[in-house]
C-alpha positions as CSV (number, residue, x, y, z in Angstrom):
1,M,-16.1,10.2,0.7
2,K,-13.0,10.4,-1.4
3,S,-9.4,10.5,-0.4
4,T,-6.1,9.4,-1.9
5,Q,-3.7,6.5,-1.1
6,P,-0.5,5.3,-2.6
7,C,-1.0,1.8,-4.1
8,W,1.0,-0.8,-2.3
9,K,1.9,-2.5,-5.6
10,C,2.6,0.2,-8.3
11,N,3.2,3.1,-5.8
12,Q,1.0,5.5,-7.8
13,I,-1.5,7.7,-6.0
14,S,-5.0,6.4,-6.4
15,D,-8.4,7.9,-5.5
16,V,-10.0,5.8,-2.7
17,Y,-13.6,5.9,-1.3
18,C,-15.5,5.0,1.8
19,I,-19.1,5.4,3.0
20,A,-19.7,7.9,5.8
21,S,-22.7,9.2,7.6
22,S,-23.7,11.9,10.0
23,G,-25.6,9.4,12.1
24,L,-26.1,5.7,12.8
25,I,-29.1,3.7,14.0
26,D,-28.3,0.3,15.3
27,E,-29.7,-2.2,17.7
28,D,-28.5,-0.1,20.6
29,G,-30.2,3.2,19.5
30,I,-29.0,6.3,17.7
31,E,-25.4,7.5,17.5
32,N,-25.2,11.1,16.3
33,S,-21.5,11.2,15.7
34,F,-20.0,11.4,12.2
35,M,-19.2,7.8,11.3
36,L,-17.0,6.1,8.8
37,F,-17.7,2.6,7.6
38,S,-15.3,-0.1,6.5
39,D,-15.5,-3.8,5.6
40,L,-18.9,-3.3,4.1
41,S,-20.4,-6.6,3.0
42,F,-23.8,-5.1,2.1
43,I,-24.9,-1.7,0.8
44,D,-28.5,-0.7,0.1
45,A,-29.3,-1.0,-3.6
46,K,-29.9,2.7,-4.1
47,V,-26.5,3.6,-2.7
48,G,-24.9,0.6,-4.5
49,K,-26.1,2.0,-7.8
50,I,-24.7,5.4,-7.1
51,I,-21.4,3.9,-6.1
52,K,-21.3,1.7,-9.3
53,N,-22.1,4.7,-11.5
54,N,-19.7,7.2,-9.9
55,F,-16.9,5.3,-8.0
56,S,-16.3,2.2,-10.1
57,T,-12.9,1.4,-8.3
58,Y,-14.9,0.9,-5.1
59,S,-16.6,-2.5,-5.5
60,P,-17.2,-5.9,-3.9
61,D,-14.2,-8.2,-4.0
62,Y,-12.9,-11.2,-2.1
63,S,-10.3,-10.6,0.6
64,K,-8.3,-13.6,1.7
65,T,-7.2,-11.7,4.9
66,A,-10.8,-10.9,5.8
67,G,-12.1,-14.3,4.7
68,G,-14.9,-12.9,2.6
69,V,-16.3,-10.4,0.1
70,Y,-16.6,-6.7,1.0
71,Y,-16.6,-3.4,-0.8
72,M,-13.0,-2.4,-1.3
73,N,-11.0,0.0,-3.3
74,H,-8.9,-1.0,-6.3
75,C,-6.0,1.0,-7.7
76,Q,-6.9,3.3,-10.6
77,I,-3.7,2.4,-12.3
78,C,-3.0,-1.3,-11.8
79,F,-6.4,-2.4,-10.4
80,V,-4.9,-4.3,-7.5
81,K,-7.1,-4.7,-4.4
82,M,-6.5,-2.1,-1.7
83,G,-7.9,-3.3,1.6
84,D,-9.6,-1.1,4.2
85,F,-7.3,-1.8,7.3
86,F,-4.5,0.6,6.6
87,M,-6.7,3.4,5.2
88,H,-9.0,3.4,8.2
89,S,-6.8,2.2,11.1
90,E,-3.3,3.7,10.6
91,P,-2.7,7.4,11.4
92,E,-2.5,9.4,8.2
93,G,-4.2,6.6,6.3
94,A,-6.6,7.8,3.6
95,F,-9.5,8.0,6.1
96,F,-7.5,8.6,9.3
97,P,-6.3,12.2,9.1
98,T,-4.5,13.6,12.1
99,S,-4.5,17.2,11.2
100,V,-6.6,19.9,9.6
101,H,-4.3,19.9,6.6
102,S,-4.7,16.2,5.9
103,A,-8.4,16.4,6.4
104,S,-8.7,19.2,3.9
105,N,-7.5,16.8,1.2
106,I,-10.6,14.6,1.7
107,T,-13.9,15.3,-0.1
108,L,-17.3,14.5,1.4
109,F,-20.1,13.9,-1.0
110,K,-23.7,14.5,0.0
111,L,-25.9,12.1,-2.0
112,R,-28.9,14.1,-3.1
113,E,-30.8,11.0,-4.1
114,V,-30.5,9.4,-0.6
115,D,-32.7,10.8,2.1
116,G,-33.4,8.9,5.3
117,K,-32.4,5.4,6.3
118,V,-29.9,3.3,4.3
119,A,-29.2,-0.3,5.1
120,I,-25.5,-1.4,5.3
121,N,-23.6,-4.1,7.0
122,G,-20.0,-3.5,8.0
123,S,-17.8,-1.9,10.7
124,A,-18.5,1.6,12.0
125,G,-15.9,3.9,13.5
126,Y,-15.4,7.5,14.5
127,Q,-12.4,9.7,15.3
128,T,-11.7,12.2,18.0
129,P,-11.0,14.9,17.1
130,D,-13.3,14.7,14.1
131,F,-11.2,16.5,11.4
132,I,-13.1,15.0,8.5
133,S,-16.6,16.4,9.0
134,Q,-15.1,19.8,10.0
135,Y,-12.4,20.4,7.5
136,S,-12.9,18.3,4.4
137,K,-14.2,19.7,1.1
138,K,-18.0,19.3,0.6
139,K,-19.7,18.5,-2.7
140,E,-23.2,17.3,-3.7
141,L,-23.6,14.4,-6.0
């Protein structure tokens, strides 16, 4: 998924990315809601390769705040780290739209090469109402 976020350091608008899924299987069963993932410390090799080849500013890096390495965005202009918290947890953050209009600025990518289960390790969340899966742009990659 792609959105935009102003960089906290250079104030330029940067493309930012996160992993999303139409379903989740965990130790408690299956969750069929549209899910967004943040603080990803592990991504399946097949998806990792797609990310590396297409979304190079979304890569593993160390976060002092989180106390570890996770996949995070980096500003396209100044390359500073852009942590997940504000993009996922603050209303009108890159991945927290609060209206049809702000969701329409997000692009969901369906990864053609990925079919079935994908192993990841991170935090899963969903939003009610779910503006993203309903009103974002859709593309295949």
